[in-house]
LUMBAVO-620407 format. One record per residue (C-alpha): residue number from 0; y, x, z. Coordinates in nm, 3 decimals. Each point is the difference from the previous one (the first is absolute). Layout:
! LUMBAVO-620407
(NUM (Y X Z))
...
//
This chain:
! LUMBAVO-620407
(0 (0.000 0.000 0.000))
(1 (0.346 0.130 -0.093))
(2 (0.209 0.110 0.297))
(3 (0.327 -0.189 0.053))
(4 (0.303 0.148 -0.176))
(5 (0.325 0.045 0.191))
(6 (0.327 0.050 -0.185))
(7 (0.265 0.196 0.189))
(8 (0.362 -0.042 -0.108))
(9 (0.185 0.231 0.239))
(10 (0.338 0.166 -0.048))
(11 (-0.064 0.259 0.273))
(12 (-0.234 0.262 -0.148))
(13 (-0.118 0.139 0.335))
(14 (-0.084 -0.345 0.132))
(15 (-0.176 -0.085 -0.324))
(16 (-0.224 0.308 0.023))
(17 (-0.069 -0.072 0.367))
(18 (-0.103 -0.356 -0.086))
(19 (-0.238 0.125 -0.268))
(20 (-0.151 0.257 0.237))
(21 (-0.061 -0.266 0.265))
(22 (-0.142 -0.267 -0.234))
(23 (-0.234 0.206 -0.221))
(24 (-0.255 0.080 0.277))
(25 (-0.054 -0.373 0.052))
(26 (-0.145 -0.042 -0.349))
(27 (0.305 -0.145 -0.175))
(28 (0.104 0.101 -0.350))
(29 (0.368 0.087 0.039))
(30 (0.241 0.008 -0.294))
(31 (0.371 0.076 0.001))
(32 (0.268 -0.171 -0.207))
(33 (0.162 0.268 -0.220))
(34 (0.358 -0.106 0.082))
(35 (0.190 -0.268 0.188))
(36 (0.124 -0.177 -0.313))
(37 (-0.345 -0.030 -0.158))
(38 (-0.190 -0.152 0.295))
(39 (-0.037 -0.348 -0.150))
(40 (-0.120 0.133 -0.336))
(41 (-0.248 0.233 0.175))
(42 (-0.120 -0.288 0.221))
(43 (-0.072 -0.215 -0.306))
(44 (-0.202 0.275 -0.169))
(45 (-0.192 0.128 0.305))
(46 (-0.079 -0.338 0.164))
(47 (-0.033 0.138 0.357))
(48 (-0.165 -0.188 0.287))
(49 (0.289 0.072 0.239))
(50 (0.353 0.142 -0.027))
(51 (0.189 0.213 0.253))
(52 (0.373 0.006 -0.070))
(53 (0.215 0.256 0.178))
(54 (0.372 -0.003 0.064))
(55 (0.201 0.276 0.161))
(56 (0.361 0.049 0.094))
(57 (0.215 -0.289 -0.121))
(58 (-0.237 -0.101 -0.279))
(59 (-0.196 -0.268 0.187))
(60 (0.153 -0.259 -0.232))
(61 (-0.164 0.174 -0.296))
(62 (-0.339 -0.026 0.169))
(63 (0.049 -0.372 0.057))
(64 (0.100 -0.051 -0.364))
(65 (-0.318 0.175 -0.113))
(66 (-0.204 -0.218 0.238))
(67 (0.163 -0.315 -0.141))
(68 (-0.071 0.110 -0.358))
(69 (-0.366 0.074 0.078))
(70 (-0.038 -0.329 0.185))
(71 (0.133 -0.188 -0.304))
(72 (-0.267 0.170 -0.212))
(73 (-0.285 -0.043 0.250))
(74 (0.001 -0.263 0.276))
(75 (-0.301 0.145 0.186))
(76 (0.007 0.381 -0.005))
(77 (0.075 0.132 0.353))
(78 (0.331 0.186 0.036))
(79 (0.083 0.231 0.290))
(80 (0.357 0.128 0.049))
(81 (0.098 0.319 0.183))
(82 (0.366 0.059 0.079))
(83 (0.224 0.240 0.190))
(84 (0.230 -0.282 0.105))
(85 (-0.110 -0.314 0.179))
(86 (0.169 -0.306 0.140))
(87 (-0.086 -0.365 0.047))
(88 (0.199 -0.085 -0.316))
(89 (-0.204 0.250 -0.202))
(90 (-0.328 -0.132 0.142))
(91 (0.103 -0.352 -0.105))
(92 (0.102 0.130 -0.343))
(93 (-0.337 0.176 -0.036))
(94 (-0.181 -0.319 0.095))
(95 (0.194 -0.197 -0.259))
(96 (-0.075 0.265 -0.261))
(97 (-0.371 -0.062 0.051))
(98 (-0.082 0.317 0.196))
(99 (-0.326 -0.028 0.198))
(100 (0.072 0.272 0.257))
(101 (0.297 0.213 0.102))
(102 (0.010 0.349 0.160))
(103 (0.303 0.190 0.127))
(104 (-0.015 0.379 -0.044))
(105 (-0.137 0.175 0.202))
(106 (-0.307 -0.218 0.038))
(107 (-0.361 0.034 0.109))
(108 (-0.222 0.087 -0.299))
(109 (-0.294 -0.149 0.190))
(110 (0.183 -0.334 0.009))
(111 (0.095 0.030 -0.367))
(112 (-0.363 0.061 -0.106))
(113 (-0.108 -0.295 0.216))
(114 (0.263 -0.215 -0.173))
(115 (-0.123 0.114 -0.344))
(116 (-0.356 -0.099 0.088))
(117 (0.108 -0.333 0.145))
(118 (0.211 -0.093 -0.301))
(119 (-0.274 0.098 -0.244))
(120 (-0.239 -0.209 0.207))
(121 (0.234 -0.303 -0.015))
(122 (-0.024 -0.005 -0.377))
(123 (-0.367 0.096 -0.003))
(124 (0.041 0.272 -0.259))
(125 (-0.242 0.242 0.162))
(126 (-0.342 -0.003 0.160))
(127 (0.028 -0.046 0.379))
(128 (-0.082 0.313 0.197))
(129 (0.056 0.250 -0.281))
(130 (0.293 0.173 0.171))
(131 (-0.036 -0.072 0.371))
(132 (-0.306 0.066 0.211))
(133 (-0.027 -0.342 0.163))
(134 (-0.214 0.111 0.295))
(135 (0.055 0.022 0.371))
(136 (-0.086 0.357 0.096))
(137 (-0.191 0.066 0.322))
(138 (-0.332 -0.055 0.173))
(139 (0.120 -0.050 0.359))
(140 (-0.109 -0.312 0.185))
(141 (0.341 -0.172 -0.047))
(142 (-0.005 0.074 -0.374))
(143 (-0.354 -0.126 -0.036))
(144 (0.102 -0.326 0.168))
(145 (0.300 -0.035 -0.235))
(146 (-0.216 0.071 -0.306))
(147 (-0.248 -0.265 0.114))
(148 (0.276 -0.255 0.066))
(149 (0.198 0.048 -0.324))
(150 (-0.261 -0.153 -0.236))
(151 (-0.034 -0.302 0.231))
(152 (0.376 -0.057 -0.011))
(153 (0.011 0.057 -0.376))
(154 (-0.254 -0.272 -0.076))
(155 (0.214 -0.264 0.173))
(156 (0.341 -0.121 -0.113))
(157 (0.157 0.002 0.348))
(158 (0.336 0.156 0.075))
(159 (-0.031 0.351 0.147))
(160 (0.220 0.188 0.246))
(161 (-0.043 0.379 0.001))
(162 (0.149 0.193 0.291))
(163 (0.026 0.370 0.071))
(164 (0.241 0.289 0.025))
(165 (0.182 0.141 -0.301))
(166 (-0.228 0.214 -0.214))
(167 (-0.332 -0.158 0.103))
(168 (-0.073 -0.153 -0.342))
(169 (0.103 -0.365 0.030))
(170 (0.090 -0.039 -0.368))
(171 (-0.328 0.165 -0.102))
(172 (-0.192 -0.248 0.217))
(173 (0.191 -0.290 -0.161))
(174 (-0.083 0.126 -0.350))
(175 (-0.367 0.042 0.092))
(176 (-0.012 -0.360 0.122))
(177 (0.157 -0.118 -0.326))
(178 (-0.224 0.211 -0.225))
(179 (-0.314 -0.129 0.172))
(180 (0.111 -0.364 -0.008))
(181 (-0.049 -0.276 -0.255))
(182 (0.366 0.059 -0.098))
(183 (-0.055 0.362 -0.108))
(184 (0.071 -0.073 -0.368))
(185 (0.343 -0.137 0.088))
(186 (0.307 0.199 0.115))
(187 (0.051 0.165 0.337))
(188 (0.374 -0.018 0.069))
(189 (0.159 0.197 0.284))
(190 (0.329 -0.112 0.156))
(191 (0.161 0.253 0.236))
(192 (0.174 -0.226 0.252))
(193 (0.192 0.290 0.157))
(194 (0.161 0.092 -0.333))
(195 (0.094 -0.353 -0.110))
(196 (0.366 -0.089 0.071))
(197 (0.046 -0.356 0.129))
(198 (0.235 -0.076 -0.290))
(199 (-0.288 0.070 -0.242))
(200 (-0.280 -0.181 0.182))
(201 (0.002 -0.318 -0.208))
(202 (0.073 0.152 -0.342))
(203 (-0.250 0.286 0.045))
(204 (-0.287 -0.203 0.144))
(205 (0.051 -0.341 -0.162))
(206 (0.181 0.101 -0.318))
(207 (0.286 -0.188 -0.165))
(208 (0.080 -0.214 -0.301))
(209 (0.226 0.108 -0.280))
(210 (0.361 -0.063 0.096))
(211 (-0.080 -0.045 0.371))
(212 (0.281 0.243 0.086))
(213 (0.242 0.233 -0.174))
(214 (-0.198 0.260 -0.192))
(215 (-0.328 -0.198 -0.011))
(216 (-0.023 0.017 -0.378))
(217 (-0.378 -0.043 -0.003))
(218 (-0.246 -0.168 0.237))
(219 (-0.196 0.217 0.244))
(220 (-0.342 -0.110 0.126))
(221 (0.018 0.169 0.343))
(222 (-0.266 0.205 0.176))
(223 (-0.186 -0.296 0.146))
(224 (-0.056 -0.146 -0.346))
(225 (-0.120 0.342 -0.121))
(226 (-0.269 -0.019 0.269))
(227 (-0.118 -0.348 -0.106))
(228 (-0.378 -0.012 0.019))
(229 (-0.009 0.334 0.179))
(230 (0.120 0.151 0.327))
(231 (0.347 0.051 0.141))
(232 (0.035 0.277 0.259))
(233 (0.294 -0.021 0.241))
(234 (0.038 0.356 0.126))
(235 (0.192 0.053 0.327))
(236 (0.016 -0.375 0.061))
(237 (0.148 0.070 0.345))
(238 (0.322 0.108 -0.170))
(239 (0.037 -0.326 -0.192))
(240 (0.321 -0.188 0.085))
(241 (-0.021 -0.343 0.173))
(242 (0.141 -0.157 -0.316))
(243 (-0.275 0.151 -0.215))
(244 (-0.265 -0.094 0.259))
(245 (0.097 -0.366 -0.027))
(246 (-0.015 0.014 -0.382))
(247 (-0.343 0.168 -0.004))
(248 (-0.143 -0.240 0.260))
(249 (0.095 -0.297 -0.219))
(250 (-0.164 0.158 -0.306))
(251 (-0.323 0.075 0.190))
(252 (-0.017 -0.356 0.135))
(253 (0.100 -0.189 -0.316))
(254 (-0.148 0.241 -0.259))
(255 (0.306 -0.055 -0.219))
(256 (0.353 0.134 -0.035))
(257 (0.327 -0.049 -0.186))
(258 (0.171 0.265 -0.208))
(259 (0.368 0.063 0.063))
(260 (0.177 -0.258 -0.215))
(261 (-0.324 -0.183 -0.067))
(262 (-0.048 -0.374 0.038))
(263 (-0.378 -0.026 -0.006))
(264 (-0.260 0.147 0.235))
(265 (-0.236 0.268 -0.128))
(266 (-0.360 -0.004 0.131))
(267 (-0.122 0.327 0.150))
(268 (-0.356 0.120 0.052))
(269 (-0.001 0.331 0.189))
(270 (-0.181 0.165 0.285))
(271 (0.235 0.142 0.264))
(272 (-0.062 0.334 0.170))
(273 (0.261 0.137 0.241))
(274 (0.035 0.332 0.179))
(275 (0.218 0.133 0.278))
(276 (0.034 0.301 0.228))
(277 (0.179 -0.214 0.256))
(278 (-0.127 -0.222 0.282))
(279 (0.057 -0.348 -0.142))
(280 (-0.092 -0.166 0.331))
(281 (0.280 0.194 0.167))
(282 (0.240 -0.087 -0.281))
(283 (-0.083 -0.368 0.052))
(284 (0.092 0.019 0.369))
(285 (0.335 0.148 -0.102))
(286 (0.057 -0.277 -0.255))
(287 (-0.009 0.239 -0.296))
(288 (-0.318 -0.131 -0.160))
(289 (-0.095 -0.364 -0.051))
(290 (-0.299 -0.124 0.198))
(291 (-0.107 -0.241 -0.275))
(292 (0.004 0.273 -0.264))
(293 (-0.196 0.236 0.226))
(294 (-0.279 -0.255 0.045))
(295 (-0.008 -0.059 -0.376))
(296 (-0.038 0.373 -0.069))
(297 (-0.231 0.097 0.285))
(298 (-0.329 -0.153 -0.116))
(299 (-0.205 0.308 -0.088))
(300 (0.123 0.298 0.202))
(301 (-0.058 0.364 -0.085))
(302 (0.127 0.284 0.220))
(303 (0.001 0.357 -0.132))
(304 (-0.028 0.264 0.271))
(305 (0.230 0.304 0.004))
(306 (-0.156 0.330 -0.105))
(307 (0.021 0.136 0.356))
(308 (-0.259 -0.262 0.100))
(309 (-0.245 0.097 -0.275))
(310 (0.037 0.375 -0.031))
(311 (-0.365 0.037 -0.101))
(312 (0.112 -0.131 -0.342))
(313 (0.232 0.298 -0.054))
(314 (-0.260 0.215 -0.189))
(315 (-0.086 -0.290 -0.233))
(316 (0.370 -0.059 -0.069))
(317 (0.056 0.372 -0.059))
(318 (-0.287 0.016 -0.246))
(319 (0.129 -0.305 -0.188))
(320 (0.359 0.121 -0.030))
(321 (-0.092 0.361 -0.077))
(322 (-0.214 -0.125 -0.288))
(323 (0.295 -0.207 -0.124))
(324 (0.250 0.287 0.042))
(325 (-0.231 0.248 -0.172))
(326 (0.010 -0.227 -0.308))
(327 (0.378 -0.031 0.017))
(328 (0.078 0.368 0.059))
(329 (-0.289 0.154 -0.193))
(330 (-0.132 0.182 0.308))
(331 (-0.341 0.056 0.159))
(332 (0.084 -0.029 0.368))
(333 (-0.312 -0.058 0.212))
(334 (0.146 -0.112 0.332))
(335 (0.149 0.138 0.321))
(336 (-0.088 0.310 0.193))
(337 (-0.179 -0.065 0.329))
(338 (0.307 0.087 0.207))
(339 (0.234 -0.216 -0.206))
(340 (-0.237 -0.298 0.015))
(341 (-0.020 0.022 0.378))
(342 (0.378 -0.022 0.018))
(343 (-0.006 -0.328 -0.193))
(344 (-0.202 -0.157 0.281))
(345 (0.262 0.095 0.257))
(346 (0.271 -0.198 -0.177))
(347 (0.057 -0.375 0.047))
(348 (0.120 -0.078 -0.357))
(349 (0.290 -0.242 0.061))
(350 (0.030 -0.043 -0.379))
(351 (-0.375 -0.071 -0.025))
(352 (-0.192 0.046 -0.326))
(353 (0.321 0.024 -0.204))
(354 (0.116 0.293 0.213))
(355 (-0.334 0.178 -0.047))
(356 (0.017 -0.049 -0.376))
(357 (0.357 0.134 -0.015))
(358 (-0.098 0.303 0.211))
(359 (-0.279 0.083 -0.246))
(360 (0.230 -0.029 -0.301))
(361 (0.256 0.226 0.169))
(362 (-0.277 0.254 0.066))
(363 (-0.100 -0.006 -0.369))
(364 (0.359 0.081 -0.095))
(365 (-0.034 0.314 0.215))
(366 (-0.274 0.118 -0.240))
(367 (-0.296 0.022 0.241))
(368 (-0.313 0.196 -0.086))
(369 (-0.345 -0.157 0.019))
(370 (0.061 -0.107 0.362))
(371 (0.322 -0.137 0.150))
(372 (0.093 0.217 0.298))
(373 (0.236 -0.082 0.286))
(374 (0.270 0.214 -0.163))
(375 (-0.020 -0.209 -0.320))
(376 (0.136 -0.301 0.189))
(377 (0.373 -0.069 0.010))
(378 (0.198 0.183 0.271))
(379 (0.106 -0.332 0.150))
(380 (-0.359 -0.116 0.026))
(381 (-0.116 0.333 0.143))
(382 (0.256 -0.045 0.276))
(383 (-0.120 -0.353 0.074))
(384 (-0.364 0.115 0.013))
(385 (0.087 0.284 0.235))
(386 (0.175 -0.248 0.228))
(387 (-0.305 -0.230 -0.012))
(388 (-0.225 0.295 0.093))
(389 (0.181 0.035 0.331))
(390 (-0.050 -0.365 0.096))
(391 (-0.302 -0.111 0.204))
(392 (-0.262 -0.129 -0.240))
(393 (-0.166 -0.338 0.038))
(394 (-0.372 0.020 0.067))
(395 (-0.077 -0.170 -0.332))
(396 (0.213 0.253 -0.190))
(397 (-0.166 0.291 0.182))
(398 (-0.341 -0.139 -0.095))
(399 (0.094 -0.045 -0.366))
(400 (0.158 0.346 -0.017))
(401 (-0.316 0.159 0.142))
(402 (-0.227 -0.191 -0.239))
(403 (0.197 0.099 -0.307))
(404 (0.043 0.359 0.122))
(405 (-0.381 0.031 0.019))
(406 (-0.079 -0.182 -0.324))
(407 (-0.133 -0.293 0.206))
(408 (-0.259 0.218 0.173))
(409 (-0.038 -0.198 0.320))
(410 (-0.157 0.282 0.203))
(411 (0.286 0.237 -0.084))
(412 (0.260 -0.274 0.055))
(413 (-0.147 -0.077 0.345))
(414 (0.013 0.369 0.097))
(415 (0.358 0.027 -0.128))
(416 (0.099 -0.295 0.223))
(417 (-0.215 0.122 0.294))
(418 (-0.194 -0.326 -0.013))
(419 (-0.370 -0.076 -0.012))
(420 (-0.136 -0.143 -0.325))
(421 (-0.058 -0.334 0.176))
(422 (0.365 -0.007 0.110))
(423 (0.109 0.070 -0.356))
(424 (-0.217 -0.284 -0.134))
(425 (0.135 -0.239 0.264))
(426 (0.360 0.093 -0.088))
(427 (-0.069 -0.045 -0.372))
(428 (-0.135 -0.349 0.074))
(429 (0.293 -0.076 0.231))
(430 (0.259 0.086 -0.266))
(431 (-0.202 -0.150 -0.290))
(432 (-0.029 0.337 -0.177))
(433 (-0.274 -0.010 -0.261))
(434 (-0.121 0.311 -0.181))
(435 (-0.077 -0.113 -0.356))
(436 (0.030 0.345 -0.148))
(437 (-0.178 0.318 -0.091))
(438 (0.112 0.341 0.134))
(439 (0.204 0.041 -0.320))
(440 (0.244 -0.268 0.105))
(441 (0.211 0.252 0.191))
(442 (0.301 0.108 -0.202))
(443 (0.032 -0.333 -0.177))
(444 (-0.345 -0.029 -0.161))
(445 (-0.196 -0.315 0.059))
(446 (-0.373 -0.014 0.043))
//
């Protein structure tokens, strides 16, 4: 199957090259418009699956004009805009121009790639799973329970509430539920509630009719309509304004909505999945989250544990991301040195899996040899690990550190901890630590 083609129309040469470098490892075919004036002609001849339009300096208006021209030619192709300048007026202008997503420079390339995959998925122009490894990594007891629960949730059509700290993989869990559901052939549409200004709630989610307000030259379907038949994912639902909460509650209950300027109701068939890193029960007591909406959302509940509570999954995660980074950077890194790996078990990972992934990428930039040593890590992270080394370790962390330091040799681990083998087995049972590995797991290799 032909990989999706992405057309980049970017006036900033450095940003353009950076975009290409970040997108190519994900399997996309990336082409660049030869010049700013010939973008439309090049779009017509190349027929890309997605377009990224860049604006820099004071030229954001040019980017919007290009977006409008492309949208007139093709009503469905996803368009992503990057710009140096951003304001609410420009976001509204981008929305009216038919832009699907909007990034202010500097932005997270991880978020941009996720947006590319989501938008391609909306229009079903690629085979699901070709660019993202849709798996939950880890064999710890909590992860096994989550993996067993996900298929059960997926086979129902109930609303789902996913909770967990930032970086624990809430969006990945939502996508897995969608891709294993009866709605998997329909779009998965993500709405970032924290990034949606209240003034854009109705027009962005419900869409608008032509002439509904000044500048509404064409009708816009809205994100909820894009998700019709599929799944809508409300990310960071705890940040949704009370006004938006009331609007969404009505849609969930009535299964219909009105576009801005519209006079007839539009039926809506979607599954709703929400996620938050906040305590919604606490927000309800403070009057910041509606009780009725909470009970509508909280039918199937999935909680993702922070990485500090499942550190035995660190080697599996390391192996997974090193394999991915080796493909991206053209390296043959095998894993961590024994000393460096032990340090990773001393740290509590406040940024969770995302922080671990970013640490590995930063280490690859430092050009490691076959094994990533402590000195290959960023200076800032070295300092944090040194500080963690001086803190008293929890018994569970001491046990895990000893097991990984001895390649899961229980006799050696018991001696290292000055325990009997029976004590070690009892502690492993107490903390739900399961050894499902061969001796080669140490250093990031799974058995």
